[in-house]
C-alpha positions, 0 to 999 in steps of 0.5 A: 500500500502506498504511503500517504504524503503525511506518512513519509519521513521528512527529509533532514534539511540540515543534511541537504544544506551540508551535503549539497555545498560539500559535493559542489566543493569537491567537484570544483576542487577535482576540476581545478586539479585536473585542469592544472595537471592537463594544462601543465600550469606551473605552480607559481601561476596556479598551484593545484589543490593537492599542492596547496594542501601539502604546503598548508601542512608543511608550513602550518607551524609558521602560518598558524601563529600568524593567523592567531595574531590576526584573530586576536586583532579581529576579536578585539576590534569586533568587541570594541565595535559591538560595545561602541556601536550599541552604546551610540545607537542607544544614545541616538534612540534617546535623542533624535537631535543627537542622531540627526547631528552625528549619524552623517559622520558615521556614514562618512567614517564608513565610506572612507577607504581604510586603505587610504587612512590606515598609514595615517592611523599607524603613524599617529598611533606610533607617536602616541604609543611609542612601543611595540604595542603601537602596531597592534593598537593601530591595526585594531583601530583600522579594523574597528572603523570597518566593523563599527557602522553595521552595528550602529546602523542595524541597532539604530534601525531596530530601536526605531522600529518598535511598535508605536502602539506599544510605545504609546501604551508605555507612555500612557502608563508613564514609563520613563524613556529608559524603561521603554528602552529596556523593556520595549526598544531593546527586545525589538532591536535584538534581531537587527542587532544580531544581523549587524553582528554577522556582518560586522564579524566578517568586516572586522576580519577584512579590516584587520587583513587590510590594515596588516597589508598596509603595515606589512608594506611598511616592514612591520611583521603582523598577522596572516596578511604579512605571510600572504604579502611575503609569499607573493613577493617571493613567488611562493604561490602555493604558500600564499594560497594556503594562507588565503585558505586559512583566512577564508576558513577563519571568516567562515568560522566567525560567521557560523558562530555568530549565526548559531548565537543568533539562532539560539537567542531568537529561536523561541520567539522571533519569526526568523528563527522559529522552526516550522514544518513548511 
């Protein structure tokens, strides 16, 4: 007897989500390796995945400590962006005058190319902090500039998106502005804030890598970007690809961690994370 549609076991969406991109990735890597071998492309132009994997294993002791430096810069800048962005967004929500006066300058800060101002930041910080920590501080500032705006923008939007009927209800019961913020605006802004976290985490890594490139061209050793820079100068392209893979894997890991955090916080009450049958 044929099973009814409702009696059939439902497919596990997680297995499909993992299996499909895994198969595509394996196919792309196989085609890449075959193309390199068939065309006899030299490694200094395009190394095959097998050679890149071998280089990653052989140079792990050199590349991994550099990746940890980049991770440290990224985490410090990300935490600073989260704290500062959240606090400034709360101030904006409490005062429309402050929001209209200062938000355009946040946009200017976001649209300023970090590559252009990173050398100036490094020079200025060295004058204020004339020791070995000056490079780390300057790189954190550069990464913070890139990661700050998504937190500020998303959180400000979320705080301003609270239901106006509920705001009127709070005013009817004579709730103070801070009570309205704590019990209404902040819960309403939580999905927007968490969305900003996912964007800001990747941007903090990008800002750290870009700043490290600028510092590396000035002869300062710092992070995985310096290893990429030196490898490209020396035509060690397999090593450069290995460093790039490590950087990309770090970015994916940051995004996945923040996505899991968001799902855990929102899963019991927000529509974007509630599990449904269809």
